[in-house]
C-alpha positions in Angstrom: 0.0 0.0 0.0 1.4 3.3 -1.0 2.3 5.5 2.0 0.2 8.7 2.1 1.9 12.1 2.5 1.7 13.6 6.0 -0.8 16.2 4.8 -3.1 13.5 3.4 -3.0 11.5 6.6 -4.5 14.4 8.6 -8.2 14.5 8.9 -9.9 17.7 7.8 -10.8 19.9 10.8 -14.2 21.5 11.3 -12.8 25.0 12.0 -16.2 26.3 13.4 -16.4 23.3 15.8 -12.8 23.8 16.9 -13.5 27.5 17.7 -16.6 26.6 19.6 -14.7 24.1 21.8 -12.0 26.7 22.5 -14.6 29.3 23.2 -16.4 27.1 25.7 -13.2 26.1 27.4 -12.0 29.7 27.7 -15.4 30.8 29.1 -15.4 28.1 31.7 -11.8 28.9 32.7 -12.5 32.6 32.9 -15.6 32.2 35.0 -14.0 29.8 37.5 -10.9 32.0 37.6 -13.0 35.1 38.4 -14.9 33.2 41.1 -11.7 32.1 42.8 -10.0 35.5 42.4 -13.0 37.3 44.0 -13.2 34.7 46.7 -16.6 33.4 45.8 -15.3 30.0 46.7 -14.0 29.7 50.2 -10.7 28.2 51.2 -11.0 24.5 51.8 -14.3 24.3 49.9 -14.5 21.0 48.0 -15.4 21.1 44.3 -16.7 18.4 42.0 -16.4 18.2 38.2 -20.1 17.2 38.0 -21.2 20.0 40.3 -19.3 22.6 38.4 -20.5 21.3 35.0 -24.1 21.5 36.2 -23.5 25.0 37.6 -22.0 26.3 34.4 -24.2 24.3 32.0 -21.4 22.5 30.2 -19.9 19.0 29.9 -17.2 17.6 32.1 -14.4 18.2 29.5 -14.1 22.0 29.7 -14.3 21.7 33.5 -11.4 19.3 33.6 -9.3 21.5 31.3 -10.1 24.6 33.4 -9.2 22.8 36.6 -5.9 21.6 35.1 -5.0 25.2 34.2 -6.0 26.5 37.6 -4.1 23.8 39.3 -1.0 24.8 37.3 -1.6 28.4 38.8 -2.0 26.8 42.2 -5.5 28.2 42.5 -6.9 24.7 43.2 -5.6 21.5 44.6 -6.1 18.2 42.9 -6.3 15.7 45.6 -6.6 11.9 45.6 -9.8 10.1 44.5 -10.6 12.9 42.1 -11.1 15.3 44.9 -10.6 19.0 44.3 -10.6 22.0 46.7 -9.5 25.5 47.1 -6.3 25.5 49.1 -6.5 26.1 52.8 -4.4 29.1 54.1 -1.8 28.7 56.8 0.3 31.4 58.5 3.4 30.2 56.7 1.8 30.2 53.3 0.2 33.6 53.9 3.6 35.1 54.8 5.2 33.5 51.7 2.4 34.9 49.4 2.7 38.4 51.0 6.5 38.4 50.6 6.2 37.3 47.0 3.6 39.9 46.3 5.7 42.7 47.7 8.8 41.6 45.7 6.9 41.3 42.4 4.4 44.1 42.7 6.9 46.8 43.8 9.2 45.9 40.9 6.3 45.7 38.4 5.0 49.2 39.5 8.5 50.6 39.2 9.1 49.3 35.7 5.6 50.3 34.5 5.9 53.9 35.7 7.7 55.1 32.5 4.7 54.0 30.4 2.0 55.7 32.5 0.0 58.5 30.8 -2.9 60.7 31.8 -5.5 58.3 30.4 -4.1 55.5 32.6 -4.1 57.7 35.7 -7.8 58.4 35.0 -8.5 54.7 35.0 -6.6 54.2 38.3 -8.7 57.0 39.9 -11.9 55.3 38.6 -10.9 51.9 40.0 -9.9 53.5 43.3 -13.4 55.0 43.5 -14.8 51.5 42.9 -12.9 50.3 45.9 -14.2 53.1 48.1 -17.7 52.5 47.0 -17.4 48.8 47.7 -16.2 49.6 51.2 -19.1 52.0 51.7 -21.8 49.6 50.7 -20.0 46.4 51.9 -20.0 45.0 48.4 -17.1 42.5 48.5 -17.1 41.7 44.8 -16.8 45.4 44.0 -14.1 46.0 46.6 -12.0 43.1 45.4 -12.5 43.6 41.7 -11.7 47.3 42.0 -8.6 46.6 44.0 -7.2 44.0 41.6 -8.1 46.2 38.6 -6.2 49.2 40.2 -3.1 47.1 40.6 -3.4 45.2 37.3 -3.9 48.4 35.3 -0.8 50.0 36.8 1.5 47.0 36.3 0.1 46.3 32.8 1.2 49.8 31.6 4.5 48.1 30.7 3.8 46.2 27.5 4.1 42.4 27.7 5.2 42.6 31.4 6.4 39.2 32.5 5.5 40.2 36.1 1.7 40.4 35.5 1.0 36.6 35.0 3.1 35.8 38.0 1.3 38.4 40.1 -2.1 37.2 39.0 -1.2 33.6 40.1 -0.5 35.0 43.6 -3.8 36.8 43.5 -5.6 33.6 42.7 -4.0 31.9 45.6 -4.8 34.6 48.1 -8.2 35.8 46.8 -10.4 33.3 48.6 -8.7 34.0 51.9 -8.8 37.8 51.4 -12.6 37.6 50.8 -12.9 35.5 54.0 -10.9 38.0 56.0 -12.9 41.0 54.6 -16.1 39.3 55.6 -14.7 38.6 59.1 -13.2 42.0 59.9 -15.4 44.3 57.6 -14.2 46.3 54.7 -14.5 49.6 56.6 -11.6 48.6 58.7 -9.2 48.0 55.8 -6.5 50.4 54.8 -5.3 51.1 51.3 -2.5 53.3 50.1 -3.9 54.0 46.7 -3.9 57.7 47.3 -0.2 57.7 48.0 0.4 55.5 45.0 -1.6 57.9 42.7 0.4 60.8 44.1 3.7 59.0 43.3 2.5 58.1 39.8 1.5 61.7 39.0 4.9 62.8 40.3 6.7 60.0 38.4 8.5 59.2 41.6 9.7 55.6 41.5 10.8 55.3 45.1 7.6 56.8 46.5 5.6 54.4 44.3 7.5 51.4 45.6 7.0 52.5 49.1 3.2 53.1 48.5 2.7 49.7 46.9 4.5 47.9 49.7 2.6 49.9 52.4 -0.7 49.1 50.6 0.0 45.4 50.8 1.4 45.5 54.4 -1.3 47.8 55.8 -4.2 46.3 53.9 -4.0 42.6 53.3 -1.5 41.9 56.1 -3.7 43.6 58.7 -7.0 41.8 57.9 -5.2 38.5 57.1 -3.5 38.5 60.5 -6.7 39.3 62.3 -8.4 36.3 60.7 -5.4 34.1 61.5 -5.6 35.1 65.1 -9.3 34.4 65.2 -8.8 31.0 63.6 -6.0 30.1 65.9 -8.0 31.0 69.0 -11.0 29.0 67.7 -8.8 26.0 67.1 -7.3 26.2 70.5 -10.7 26.4 72.1 -11.9 23.4 70.2 -8.8 21.4 71.2 -9.4 21.9 75.0 -10.8 18.8 76.7 -14.4 19.4 77.8 -15.5 18.7 81.3 -17.9 15.9 81.8 -21.2 16.9 83.4 
C-alpha cells in the first residue's frame, strides 16, 4: 500500500467546531478563575467536576481543562480520589504569598511607571473610586474587583510585562482567603494606600511608588489577614481543649 503524505494523513478539521470548543473552554476557565480571584469559593471548599459542570451548564471536558490550568496556577488543589478543593491558608503560606507579592508588585510598578500617561491615571482613579464604593456599601465583589483592577492596570502599563501573569497567580492563591478576611473584619476597617500610589504616579516618583505599593500590601492585606489568622488560631485552641464531663 502506497504511503500517504503527512498532509493527506491528517483528517480535515471543522474550524467552526474547533473554535466553539476553544470558546467554551475559555469561558469556563475565565468564570472559574474570576470566582476564585474574588473569593466566591471559600478556602478548603470541596469542588466536583459534576457539580461545576451543572452549575456552568457544560460537559465535564471543559471543566477538567479549566481545573488543570487552575491547578498549574496553584489556585486549586487536585487531591486523591478525584477530589478538588480551594487550598487552605496557613500562616506560613500567607507570609510567603505576601513576601512574593511585595517583591513582584513593587518591581512591576517601578518598571511600569515610565509607560504611564494621563489616560491610565484616570483609569486608576476610577478603580480606586470603585474600591471606596465597595467599602461604603459592603460589596465584596466590588471591593476586590476594583482593588485588583487598580493594581493590574498599573502593572500592565509596561507592554508584555512578565510580572503580571506571576502576580495574578499569587492573587488567585490569596483571593479566597482575602474575601474570607474581609467578611470577618469588615471592609470599613481595611487600609489602602492607593492615594499615595496615585500621588507617586503623578509625580513620576519611582521610590515613592514602591513605598506606597508595599505599604498598601502590608497595611491592607496583612492587617486583615493576620486578624483572621488570630481568630482561627483562637477558635482551634478552644476546640482542642478537653471538655468537662457533666
